[in-house]
Backbone bond lengths (Angstrom), bond angles and torsions (degrees), N, CA, C in turn:
res aa  C-N    CA-C-N  psi(-1)  N-CA   C-N-CA  omega(-1)  CA-C   N-CA-C  phi
1 M - - - 1.392 - - 1.497 114.16 -
2 V 1.330 114.36 155.40 1.494 112.01 -176.82 1.604 105.50 -107.97
3 P 1.269 115.42 165.04 1.482 118.75 -174.48 1.529 113.33 -82.19
4 V 1.292 116.55 62.45 1.418 127.45 -174.28 1.539 106.76 -134.47
5 S 1.354 112.12 132.71 1.538 116.47 171.34 1.537 106.31 -99.98
6 I 1.265 113.44 142.88 1.484 120.51 178.61 1.397 110.86 -111.97
7 V 1.415 114.27 123.95 1.466 121.67 -173.94 1.554 107.57 -114.63
8 I 1.418 109.10 130.73 1.554 117.55 -171.34 1.568 99.08 -128.34
9 I 1.353 118.36 134.32 1.366 122.50 168.71 1.563 108.60 -107.33
10 T 1.322 119.77 143.22 1.455 124.48 -168.49 1.368 115.94 -142.44
11 K 1.354 119.70 153.27 1.418 130.56 164.26 1.502 112.82 -156.60
12 N 1.258 122.37 114.60 1.540 126.50 -178.70 1.530 110.27 49.87
13 E 1.353 116.25 59.07 1.512 121.03 -174.72 1.538 105.51 -114.71
14 A 1.343 119.03 22.11 1.448 121.24 -175.17 1.552 112.81 -50.57
15 E 1.391 117.41 -37.14 1.443 123.03 -174.37 1.567 112.02 -63.62
16 V 1.432 116.24 -31.27 1.452 116.79 -167.12 1.572 110.65 -119.43
17 I 1.464 116.20 -16.59 1.470 114.63 -163.21 1.495 110.27 -65.76
18 A 1.334 121.27 -31.06 1.478 119.06 -174.89 1.589 103.91 -70.04
19 S 1.198 124.36 -40.50 1.541 119.75 -179.62 1.539 110.07 -60.82
20 C 1.226 114.05 -43.98 1.550 120.40 175.69 1.371 114.72 -49.08
21 I 1.477 110.50 -55.76 1.542 124.79 -174.86 1.555 106.66 -60.37
22 N 1.315 114.68 -49.81 1.508 118.31 -175.42 1.438 114.24 -56.93
23 A 1.318 113.31 -37.76 1.603 117.52 174.05 1.517 112.01 -71.77
24 A 1.404 117.96 -40.47 1.440 124.33 172.16 1.500 114.04 -56.03
25 K 1.265 118.37 -38.02 1.486 122.74 -175.32 1.572 108.67 -70.02
26 L 1.360 121.98 -18.39 1.377 122.22 173.49 1.515 114.28 -78.42
27 I 1.348 109.65 -6.95 1.584 114.62 177.17 1.611 112.15 -108.62
28 S 1.285 116.84 -42.22 1.409 116.11 -165.38 1.597 104.80 -140.42
29 D 1.352 113.59 153.39 1.484 118.19 167.97 1.557 114.68 -102.26
30 N 1.324 114.70 13.41 1.530 123.92 -179.31 1.590 107.22 -126.25
31 I 1.382 115.66 87.70 1.434 115.85 -179.47 1.490 102.88 -113.54
32 I 1.377 114.16 127.92 1.566 123.57 177.56 1.420 109.97 -108.31
33 V 1.354 117.08 122.97 1.455 124.37 177.92 1.636 104.06 -109.41
34 V 1.307 112.49 118.90 1.435 119.91 174.39 1.474 107.51 -105.89
35 D 1.391 116.26 109.14 1.508 122.25 -166.58 1.589 103.14 -103.96
36 N 1.313 116.96 135.48 1.425 126.07 172.65 1.459 114.38 -100.81
37 G 1.346 116.75 61.99 1.439 118.21 174.63 1.412 120.90 70.69
38 S 1.417 119.04 39.16 1.433 121.87 175.64 1.474 115.58 -57.29
39 T 1.337 111.08 139.33 1.548 113.36 177.57 1.447 111.75 -106.56
40 D 1.372 118.16 -0.18 1.483 121.78 173.71 1.527 106.88 -98.56
41 E 1.344 115.00 -152.05 1.552 116.79 -170.21 1.637 105.82 -104.61
42 T 1.307 118.10 27.65 1.432 118.15 173.65 1.516 116.21 -52.76
43 R 1.276 118.85 -51.36 1.433 124.11 -176.21 1.555 110.43 -67.04
44 E 1.264 117.68 -42.84 1.449 120.30 174.27 1.465 117.33 -60.90
45 I 1.308 119.51 -38.85 1.426 125.73 179.27 1.539 107.85 -73.65
46 A 1.283 120.68 -36.99 1.432 125.23 175.17 1.610 108.48 -62.49
47 H 1.213 112.16 -45.99 1.517 114.58 -176.88 1.524 109.62 -67.75
48 A 1.314 117.94 -36.99 1.472 121.50 -179.32 1.533 109.08 -70.17
49 C 1.337 116.43 -23.85 1.446 115.01 176.37 1.569 115.45 -89.03
50 G 1.302 111.83 7.97 1.450 123.24 179.99 1.392 124.70 77.69
51 C 1.322 113.92 26.23 1.511 121.46 173.85 1.407 115.32 -88.04
52 F 1.431 114.57 165.52 1.360 119.71 174.38 1.436 108.11 -93.03
53 V 1.318 125.84 119.99 1.335 127.85 -167.50 1.557 109.37 -116.34
54 Y 1.427 115.33 125.72 1.487 114.51 179.11 1.564 112.28 -125.52
55 K 1.242 117.21 129.22 1.365 117.79 176.13 1.505 112.07 -88.07
56 E 1.283 118.64 124.64 1.436 124.26 -169.68 1.586 113.47 -132.31
57 S 1.205 119.31 144.90 1.514 119.31 173.65 1.540 110.53 -66.42
58 W 1.272 115.23 149.61 1.449 118.92 -179.12 1.419 114.05 -83.96
59 D 1.357 115.08 118.22 1.461 123.68 -179.27 1.549 112.52 -122.44
60 G 1.261 116.33 19.43 1.489 123.93 -174.61 1.445 115.24 104.64
61 Y 1.371 118.12 159.05 1.373 119.85 -178.19 1.505 115.71 -59.89
62 G 1.245 115.01 -51.68 1.509 118.21 -178.54 1.514 110.54 -63.49
63 A 1.318 117.33 -40.92 1.449 117.65 -176.49 1.532 113.68 -67.39
64 N 1.334 118.43 -36.93 1.418 123.01 176.58 1.502 110.20 -72.67
65 K 1.236 122.71 -34.32 1.474 127.38 173.05 1.602 110.85 -61.39
66 N 1.327 111.34 -39.69 1.485 116.04 178.12 1.578 109.12 -71.72
67 K 1.252 119.93 -34.78 1.506 124.35 175.81 1.578 104.61 -56.21
68 G 1.360 117.80 -49.10 1.448 118.42 -178.56 1.512 112.75 -60.90
69 I 1.280 114.96 -43.33 1.435 122.52 -179.80 1.437 112.48 -56.87
70 A 1.365 116.20 -37.91 1.559 122.77 179.57 1.451 110.48 -68.18
71 L 1.343 122.65 -24.35 1.413 129.88 -176.00 1.594 110.62 -93.09
72 A 1.281 115.59 -11.19 1.540 119.42 -176.26 1.477 111.34 -66.21
73 K 1.311 115.77 155.38 1.431 126.92 174.97 1.504 113.31 -80.12
74 H 1.386 115.38 -41.31 1.484 121.10 -177.19 1.527 111.85 -103.23
75 D 1.332 112.01 156.42 1.498 116.66 177.00 1.560 111.13 -71.52
76 W 1.448 115.62 -37.30 1.402 119.17 179.15 1.612 108.96 -74.04
77 I 1.301 113.35 136.56 1.518 119.64 -169.61 1.552 105.16 -125.32
78 L 1.229 123.22 127.58 1.467 129.73 162.55 1.602 107.75 -101.63
79 S 1.273 117.80 112.45 1.428 114.28 -177.09 1.536 107.05 -104.17
80 I 1.338 119.88 126.36 1.457 124.39 -177.58 1.548 105.98 -136.95
81 D 1.299 113.95 160.26 1.433 123.12 169.43 1.531 114.74 -97.03
82 A 1.235 117.07 162.23 1.520 122.74 -177.88 1.486 113.55 -58.98
83 D 1.274 117.32 -32.13 1.375 123.58 -178.72 1.522 114.55 -93.08
84 E 1.318 118.62 17.13 1.414 127.66 177.69 1.492 117.88 -115.13
85 I 1.232 119.44 132.13 1.476 120.39 -173.87 1.568 109.59 -128.70
86 P 1.368 114.71 122.84 1.503 113.98 -176.91 1.610 104.62 -75.72
87 D 1.274 115.22 143.31 1.497 114.25 177.68 1.479 112.83 -93.95
88 D 1.363 116.91 178.37 1.467 117.48 -170.06 1.518 116.49 -68.91
89 E 1.327 117.68 -26.04 1.431 123.18 175.57 1.575 108.39 -65.33
90 L 1.305 115.79 -46.65 1.358 123.48 178.61 1.505 113.51 -56.34
91 I 1.347 113.32 -50.06 1.387 120.75 -176.13 1.585 113.55 -66.26
92 T 1.372 109.28 -30.16 1.573 113.05 171.08 1.470 107.87 -72.27
93 S 1.286 125.49 -40.63 1.521 126.15 178.70 1.538 106.35 -54.37
94 L 1.254 114.44 -47.59 1.535 120.81 -172.65 1.517 109.37 -61.20
95 H 1.292 115.54 -43.77 1.519 122.88 179.80 1.505 111.98 -62.85
96 K 1.413 114.26 -32.05 1.403 115.52 177.68 1.534 119.10 -84.68
97 L 1.313 117.93 -7.75 1.471 122.17 177.09 1.522 113.19 -65.39
98 K 1.243 116.50 147.30 1.546 119.79 176.51 1.558 112.05 -89.63
99 F 1.355 117.97 -22.97 1.413 122.43 179.37 1.542 112.60 57.07
100 D 1.331 115.52 34.27 1.565 118.31 -173.40 1.624 112.61 -108.39
101 N 1.274 112.32 9.96 1.541 115.71 178.84 1.609 109.72 -137.01
102 P 1.288 113.13 97.79 1.506 119.01 -178.44 1.625 113.29 -63.35
103 E 1.243 111.72 -15.71 1.584 117.68 175.86 1.511 115.43 -77.65
104 I 1.281 120.80 -2.92 1.429 122.95 176.42 1.620 111.74 -101.40
105 V 1.344 111.77 134.87 1.475 121.39 178.13 1.579 102.38 -115.65
106 Y 1.253 114.21 135.17 1.478 114.59 179.86 1.607 113.20 -110.12
107 D 1.408 106.31 137.53 1.454 117.21 -174.78 1.570 106.56 -99.28
108 I 1.330 113.04 136.90 1.468 113.17 -176.11 1.550 108.14 -130.44
109 S 1.372 114.60 135.48 1.385 120.18 -178.16 1.631 109.55 -80.69
110 F 1.273 111.90 153.42 1.419 126.11 -176.14 1.499 114.11 -114.67
111 K 1.334 116.53 136.79 1.412 122.28 158.92 1.431 116.80 -109.75
112 S 1.344 113.72 112.91 1.486 118.08 -171.67 1.536 112.84 -98.17
113 Y 1.252 114.51 148.20 1.513 123.30 -174.77 1.545 110.16 -119.91
114 F 1.304 119.43 137.22 1.462 125.85 165.73 1.579 105.17 -104.06
115 G 1.439 117.89 100.30 1.402 116.23 -171.63 1.513 106.09 75.53
116 Q 1.357 113.97 -129.71 1.551 118.44 174.16 1.455 111.06 -101.44
117 K 1.345 123.66 6.69 1.477 129.11 -173.71 1.526 106.43 -86.64
118 P 1.381 122.59 121.57 1.507 117.19 168.74 1.482 110.40 -71.86
119 I 1.335 113.83 140.37 1.432 120.92 177.05 1.614 104.47 -99.08
120 H 1.456 113.29 129.17 1.438 114.42 -179.45 1.530 113.38 -112.88
121 F 1.382 116.84 -11.73 1.432 120.06 -178.84 1.481 113.00 -124.73
122 G 1.370 117.88 -170.83 1.492 118.53 -174.92 1.554 113.32 68.37
123 S 1.281 117.01 -174.88 1.426 120.46 174.08 1.447 111.39 -58.58
124 W 1.321 121.10 -39.92 1.437 125.30 -176.17 1.665 105.37 -62.57
125 G 1.189 115.05 -33.94 1.556 111.35 -175.26 1.467 107.58 -78.88
126 R 1.257 122.36 -6.57 1.512 119.54 -175.29 1.563 110.04 -113.96
127 D 1.303 118.27 16.67 1.495 129.22 -168.72 1.556 109.16 -66.74
128 H 1.224 119.82 134.62 1.482 125.52 164.31 1.460 109.29 -163.21
129 H 1.346 117.39 152.55 1.372 129.83 -170.96 1.468 114.04 -143.06
130 L 1.355 114.02 146.21 1.533 120.77 169.73 1.464 106.21 -79.97
131 R 1.404 117.43 120.32 1.482 124.68 -171.78 1.452 113.39 -135.81
132 L 1.260 117.57 -14.96 1.578 121.04 -174.01 1.599 106.51 -119.91
133 F 1.317 114.27 115.42 1.464 114.77 -175.61 1.532 108.00 -155.01
134 N 1.294 118.94 170.52 1.410 127.15 177.23 1.464 111.63 -98.22
135 R 1.327 118.64 120.09 1.533 120.27 -178.04 1.465 119.24 -64.34
136 K 1.398 114.59 -16.84 1.480 116.92 174.50 1.537 113.92 -61.02
137 L 1.401 114.50 -33.98 1.422 119.20 -176.63 1.535 116.85 -112.11
138 V 1.298 115.53 -14.79 1.556 121.19 -166.39 1.575 101.04 -131.89
139 K 1.309 114.71 141.59 1.397 131.00 156.00 1.541 126.33 -143.90
140 W 1.192 118.88 172.24 1.505 113.77 -178.43 1.550 112.35 -86.52
141 S 1.334 116.15 141.98 1.446 120.89 165.34 1.484 111.91 -58.50
142 E 1.411 120.55 165.98 1.351 121.23 -174.76 1.560 113.77 -132.23
143 P 1.335 113.86 50.96 1.453 112.54 174.38 1.562 113.83 -81.92
144 P 1.247 121.91 179.99 1.547 117.01 -177.98 1.529 110.99 -69.21
145 V 1.291 118.32 -23.03 1.506 120.44 -179.95 1.555 110.01 -160.44
146 H 1.404 115.60 162.31 1.415 122.03 -178.51 1.539 111.77 56.31
147 E 1.323 116.51 55.79 1.452 125.31 177.99 1.606 105.34 -70.52
148 T 1.363 111.61 150.38 1.388 116.52 175.25 1.500 107.92 -137.99
149 L 1.413 120.17 166.83 1.282 121.94 -176.37 1.489 112.92 -83.86
150 I 1.232 117.86 137.16 1.457 125.23 -178.02 1.521 109.61 -87.27
151 L 1.395 121.30 104.98 1.463 124.23 -170.08 1.506 107.35 -104.20
152 P 1.259 116.90 133.05 1.523 120.26 169.64 1.607 108.11 -71.94
153 G 1.286 115.24 155.67 1.467 118.24 -179.91 1.504 119.18 -54.45
154 R 1.332 121.16 -24.31 1.391 121.21 -173.48 1.580 112.74 -90.19
155 I 1.284 116.51 5.58 1.409 123.59 -175.32 1.432 112.31 -75.95
156 T 1.461 119.45 129.21 1.462 121.92 166.91 1.500 114.18 -102.20
157 I 1.372 111.32 142.64 1.416 117.38 -176.50 1.519 109.61 -103.65
158 K 1.320 118.71 125.60 1.420 119.88 176.23 1.590 113.49 -119.65
159 K 1.340 117.35 156.74 1.415 115.59 178.78 1.497 114.28 -95.12
160 L 1.268 122.29 140.80 1.434 121.32 172.15 1.566 114.55 -103.51
161 K 1.343 117.37 141.79 1.373 118.92 173.48 1.454 117.26 -68.20
162 G 1.285 118.16 145.09 1.503 122.29 -179.58 1.521 107.98 105.21
163 H 1.397 113.42 -176.40 1.428 121.25 -174.85 1.491 112.98 -140.38
164 I 1.422 112.76 159.88 1.445 119.02 164.54 1.516 105.27 -104.23
165 H 1.287 118.35 122.59 1.545 119.13 179.56 1.606 103.47 -89.82
166 H 1.372 107.31 121.64 1.434 117.41 -177.58 1.495 112.20 -105.72
167 Y 1.293 118.85 114.11 1.504 123.50 -179.84 1.565 107.87 -96.54
168 S 1.427 107.17 80.74 1.393 121.66 -166.06 1.456 115.98 -61.07
169 V 1.408 115.19 -55.17 1.432 118.92 177.62 1.600 110.48 -137.01
170 K 1.311 114.01 152.41 1.421 113.65 179.34 1.557 110.49 -85.09
171 D 1.378 115.73 -32.87 1.383 116.50 -177.34 1.544 109.25 -163.78
172 S 1.476 117.48 -179.66 1.437 115.30 -175.40 1.489 115.81 -65.13
173 N 1.357 119.34 -29.54 1.500 121.53 -179.95 1.535 106.15 -64.11
174 E 1.284 116.72 -53.75 1.516 121.81 -179.97 1.528 106.14 -51.26
175 F 1.327 113.80 -53.39 1.484 114.55 -178.35 1.495 117.80 -54.67
176 Y 1.336 118.89 -40.52 1.396 126.41 172.52 1.537 113.19 -58.11
177 N 1.405 115.51 -48.74 1.367 118.97 -178.93 1.514 115.08 -60.77
178 K 1.409 111.51 -39.38 1.457 120.59 -177.38 1.671 104.81 -68.59
179 T 1.307 111.59 -39.93 1.574 115.21 -179.32 1.539 111.03 -58.96
180 L 1.434 116.74 -43.41 1.471 118.87 177.24 1.531 110.48 -66.08
181 H 1.284 114.91 -41.29 1.624 116.09 178.72 1.490 113.05 -57.79
182 Y 1.470 111.96 -53.89 1.489 111.95 -174.63 1.584 108.81 -66.07
183 A 1.346 118.12 -35.28 1.500 119.47 -175.55 1.691 106.02 -60.49
184 K 1.303 117.54 -43.56 1.405 122.14 -179.35 1.590 112.21 -62.28
185 L 1.311 112.12 -41.92 1.528 118.18 177.90 1.585 104.98 -65.28
186 S 1.224 117.33 -51.02 1.520 118.56 -177.21 1.444 108.59 -56.98
187 A 1.297 121.36 -41.82 1.478 123.73 -174.87 1.581 103.86 -61.93
188 G 1.233 121.06 -44.34 1.416 123.20 -178.34 1.534 112.72 -62.44
189 K 1.371 113.52 -41.37 1.418 119.81 168.84 1.509 121.31 -55.36
190 Y 1.328 108.46 -46.91 1.519 122.91 179.41 1.552 105.59 -61.47
191 L 1.370 115.55 -44.39 1.460 119.02 -173.77 1.675 109.01 -66.64
192 I 1.243 114.99 -41.47 1.449 120.58 174.07 1.491 110.09 -58.24
193 N 1.306 122.46 -40.35 1.386 127.03 -172.03 1.506 115.07 -92.15
194 G 1.390 110.79 7.19 1.398 117.59 175.68 1.566 119.54 73.95
195 K 1.325 117.74 16.58 1.422 121.02 176.48 1.437 115.33 -66.45
196 K 1.315 121.51 161.31 1.405 125.68 -179.24 1.501 110.76 -122.98
197 A 1.325 118.75 146.34 1.425 128.31 -178.15 1.644 103.13 -95.08
198 T 1.334 114.09 83.74 1.355 125.62 -171.70 1.640 104.72 -85.89
199 F 1.380 115.35 163.20 1.438 117.85 171.62 1.428 113.29 -53.59
200 I 1.406 119.91 -42.92 1.507 120.58 -174.84 1.445 108.42 -67.63
201 K 1.287 122.42 -38.76 1.502 126.68 -177.09 1.571 106.38 -65.62
202 L 1.294 112.87 -45.41 1.497 116.82 -176.17 1.552 114.26 -72.35
203 H 1.350 119.32 -31.90 1.482 118.30 -166.81 1.432 107.10 -128.26
204 I 1.282 133.06 -24.59 1.341 133.34 179.32 1.526 115.11 -91.50
205 S 1.362 115.81 -45.66 1.391 121.87 -173.57 1.502 110.93 -67.41
206 P 1.349 124.43 -44.88 1.468 120.97 172.50 1.534 115.63 -48.95
207 L 1.284 114.37 -46.26 1.500 119.58 175.76 1.434 114.38 -61.83
208 F 1.356 118.93 -41.55 1.419 123.01 174.98 1.498 112.96 -60.85
209 H 1.384 119.02 -46.42 1.383 121.20 -179.44 1.412 116.14 -64.87
210 F 1.355 115.23 -36.29 1.543 121.12 172.18 1.481 111.80 -57.63
211 L 1.284 115.50 -54.36 1.509 122.96 -175.96 1.454 106.43 -61.52
212 K 1.337 125.31 -48.33 1.407 130.51 -178.38 1.567 110.50 -53.03
213 N 1.397 114.24 -48.91 1.381 118.23 -175.29 1.520 113.95 -75.05
214 Y 1.363 113.15 -39.23 1.521 118.19 -170.04 1.486 113.02 -88.82
215 I 1.383 115.42 -31.16 1.469 119.81 -177.84 1.468 108.17 -108.87
216 V 1.242 125.86 -61.12 1.626 127.87 -175.93 1.554 108.63 -57.77
217 F 1.278 115.45 -50.25 1.480 118.94 -178.38 1.485 113.02 -92.34
218 L 1.263 119.50 15.68 1.517 125.67 165.01 1.625 108.33 64.29
219 G 1.362 116.19 28.78 1.438 114.29 179.14 1.510 114.78 -62.32
220 F 1.347 119.74 -15.17 1.534 124.12 -178.81 1.565 108.08 -64.82
221 L 1.420 112.83 -27.53 1.456 114.17 -179.34 1.501 113.59 -71.56
222 D 1.298 121.93 -5.56 1.454 121.68 177.28 1.504 110.98 -97.61
223 G 1.333 115.51 9.95 1.483 126.79 171.57 1.540 110.32 70.99
224 R 1.343 116.55 -141.68 1.482 124.35 178.37 1.447 109.41 -49.74
225 E 1.316 125.28 -48.79 1.373 130.04 -174.58 1.584 110.19 -65.59
226 G 1.324 116.49 -32.14 1.473 116.27 174.36 1.492 110.60 -71.74
227 W 1.259 115.50 -38.41 1.558 114.87 173.00 1.481 114.23 -61.43
228 N 1.289 115.70 -42.87 1.451 121.07 179.30 1.599 111.23 -57.08
229 I 1.301 112.83 -47.66 1.439 118.90 -174.31 1.449 111.79 -66.84
230 A 1.421 118.18 -41.74 1.517 124.56 178.65 1.611 104.37 -61.80
231 K 1.347 115.52 -46.33 1.404 116.40 -174.47 1.536 116.18 -66.35
232 M 1.384 112.38 -36.09 1.491 117.13 177.34 1.564 108.48 -72.51
233 I 1.223 121.67 -40.81 1.485 124.85 177.05 1.546 108.14 -55.11
234 S 1.339 114.60 -46.52 1.497 122.94 -176.87 1.672 102.28 -60.56
235 K 1.320 113.49 -54.01 1.441 118.13 -178.62 1.598 116.03 -57.16
236 N 1.282 111.85 -40.83 1.396 117.67 174.53 1.545 113.15 -57.99
237 T 1.249 114.20 -42.66 1.524 120.94 178.13 1.488 109.12 -59.11
238 W 1.344 114.38 -47.21 1.549 118.40 -176.62 1.557 108.88 -68.63
239 L 1.379 112.94 -42.85 1.506 112.90 -174.07 1.558 113.33 -65.79
240 K 1.216 113.91 -38.10 1.491 115.47 -173.87 1.592 107.98 -66.23
241 Y 1.270 116.19 -35.23 1.476 113.59 176.97 1.549 113.15 -87.31
242 H 1.319 117.32 -15.42 1.419 117.48 172.34 1.532 106.19 -76.30
243 Y 1.262 123.39 -40.64 1.464 125.75 175.89 1.587 110.40 -64.06
244 L 1.269 116.52 -40.39 1.452 121.36 179.72 1.548 108.87 -61.43
245 K 1.424 115.91 -43.19 1.418 119.61 176.74 1.498 113.81 -58.75
246 K 1.324 110.12 -43.06 1.527 112.78 -176.02 1.545 109.84 -76.59
247 R 1.214 122.38 -20.23 1.484 125.73 -173.83 1.680 108.65 -93.01
248 S 1.360 112.20 -19.94 1.432 115.70 -173.11 1.535 112.07 -61.96
249 G 1.300 118.93 -22.41 1.379 121.85 -177.76 1.570 113.82 -94.30
250 I 1.420 117.12 -1.30 1.403 120.28 178.87 1.403 115.23 -86.20
251 T 1.332 121.28 141.69 1.400 130.11 -177.25 1.513 108.30 -66.56
252 Y 1.384 112.41 158.93 1.497 117.89 169.86 1.517 115.05 -49.02
253 R 1.385 109.07 -49.97 1.515 113.67 -175.33 1.568 109.08 -61.71
254 E 1.311 118.97 -42.27 1.384 122.52 177.96 1.498 113.84 -62.39
255 Q 1.318 118.27 -36.82 1.439 125.55 172.01 1.454 114.45 -56.44
256 E 1.372 115.03 -46.54 1.495 122.51 179.40 1.566 110.56 -64.36
257 S 1.388 119.75 -35.07 1.445 125.88 -171.34 1.524 103.24 -76.32
258 T 1.367 122.00 -31.96 1.486 119.21 179.69 1.448 112.94 -99.03
259 K 1.189 118.45 4.66 1.609 121.47 -177.74 1.575 106.58 -56.67
260 D 1.296 113.80 -54.48 1.633 115.71 -172.80 1.466 111.95 -62.85
261 N 1.396 117.72 -22.91 1.468 117.54 -179.68 1.526 112.93 -68.27
262 L 1.314 113.55 -18.27 1.504 119.39 -178.68 1.567 111.16 -87.70
263 V 1.257 120.21 -13.40 1.386 120.83 -177.61 1.600 108.02 -94.94
264 V 1.387 109.20 91.70 1.393 115.61 -179.49 1.508 110.04 -117.21
265 E 1.247 123.82 -169.66 1.502 123.55 -178.66 1.443 109.99 -55.92
266 Y 1.366 114.74 137.56 1.469 119.28 177.31 1.569 106.13 -121.23
C-alpha cells in the first residue's frame, strides 16, 4: 500500500461502487466514502468492502470532498468518484511515487465511456484532472458545482502515467437527466457570481460548443455517441443560461427556499 488516502463521495452508487473500491484497495488501505443520503445499498456495499463510510449532509461537491479529506489518515489524497476506476498502469505509477514533496500536484488522464463504449474524441476524449495532492497545501473550492483545487503559487503540476476510467453515463436518458441537473447547479453558481444570460451566451455559445466538440475535436469519429455528447454539451450550455435568466428575477429568500430542490442524484 502507498501512503495515500482515497476519498470518494457517493449517492445511490450501488451498481458501481464495488468496482471502484476494489481498484482503490490495490492502492490504499484507507478509503473514505462520504455518502449523501443514499437510499440504495451504497453504504452497505462500501462497508462490506472495508471502507470507512460517513453519512454527511449535502453542502456541495467541493465541500463534501473536503469533509472526506479531513477524515483521512494520510496527508496525500487521491480524489475519485464512484463511477471512476484507476487502471493497472496508474496503480503501478502510484506505487512508484516517493510522496516526498507536498508542493507537487498530479494530473491524471481520463478514459471516458458512454455506456460500455470508450470515447476517443471530442472533449471527453481529451479529459484529464488534478486528483492527487497533499492536503497540507491544497483543498477543493466550494462552489455549487464544478469545484476545482485551490493551488498555492509554489505548486508544481506533474503528469502521472495511466488513466482513470470514467463510466460517465449508462445511456442517453441518464445523460439527459445529468445535463439538466448540472445546468441547474451551474445557473445557481453563475447567479451568485453575477453572470448574465446574454444573447450570445443563450444563442451563439451552444452552437460554438457543439461545433468545437463535434467538428474541431473530431467527435464525429465516435459515431452516434459522439453526436449525442456534442448535442448534450450544447444543450447544457443553453440550459444553464436559460435557467440563469429564469432565476435572475427571484429574490434571495426564494433562492434559499428552492436550493434543496436542485440537490438531486449526482
